[in-house]
Steps between C-alpha positions, in 0.01 A plus 500: 500500500630401844362631829814711544442665161138573590608649831757721324227617262274596790786678676559709186134601506528587869812708436332684212752389236231293325137593451224256600389488135850404382520233770165352395614495137824317585308253714245436223774442243678244716262204561612278214699508180417302187810358328297294255623168640459603865306752706716623785312559826687804637260542794545153644753626752243744636222240521701201621822639644722332239551574132391268220715188466611379157440129432795423275405153377376504138583868458772592251805691625380796293161497672657478844740784419211712371296450816802577716563819300141616550513434874842662539374810319253542789786489753463125547759329719545137602299384200444131567512249214413138579566178302758679289733296280873560503484593132234764566697632797810538284314702237297714741816565703654670197225763507421538870682457833408145603582263785428141394504178702512186282382270782172678570479648147419832665614824341487842668531798266619834635585340835476728802526280812320639800338356812140611543381253767643417842414132533691200370372252244643150533509282187551132581534204265461128540797431272754658270289399200236751616749785478385659170146546636630615838731754341213631289315567826804644676607727212143624458473588869839673498410703192186616682704637790521213751780334693509130412667222699558174315479155663573252223499119505326465838239242401337238718737224389744659744278691740790594730623742231181704530481479878853634532377827344197559717641836609483623139146368449375657823617846387316487167205723412409254223641159398494370143528121505603353164489123456428223253464126567223470763521869596522436875730793574219757509303310766807451717591870485135596551506309829808686623447870424251772597502676161331429166650218294472510122540152356639456150470151349763423238495255212801318648444133579474147373215343300210530745580865571302571180700810413437662838135406547585273796682783678218742413232273651711434811545872557132574440418237763755627752415421860682815615302822529613814318629326187391639163592347163592642161514315169762243401843660440355848560794651687412846370149486644633390839767770509249769402245389761772478768599858416140621530471340845836640611401851393171504694 
């Protein structure tokens, strides 16, 4: 149940078209739904402001489709599916309206694009190789109702590329800085802007990058104030957190 659905329920009670007892019953029936292989949290939108997100990796297309069906039956829109394979997207798309992006592996079932926050979220990457993680963050934030501006391939190996877009950075409500290698991009951006910076280390890099651990440690030790860090390759987590900040 989304906040809008709850509000509509209360308005029906106020108008007299629904009794308080009927409203309580509908509310009690809604919290979660047991599908056997998944328990759908229908009240997450009320508690957290965003509906439950489906983690697509390791789920079968049939399981994903079943969860989507259960959420859609409760008037679910913009149902976000992360780490979704192209094969799963093809099969789920035969049963439900689905927008799928193969770069980020993000699927959005029953898409209903709408802007629900005024600020801009900037997603910046150190290099083009970081794009899948960056797009996971960007697509997540867009699905949650935010305007996203992309600044790709602006890493410290060519700092002038980033500095030429200072006007974009200065207008951001939140910046998501996605980088592998030594992960320096987050610290540089953190020293330029007056908004929160969410650093996303990626597993991109040569031998001593240790699958993103080098970037993670660099970002955790950032000299710049106002930089927070999510896990390696966790574009979804960064996009979700950026949306929460932008909606405050």
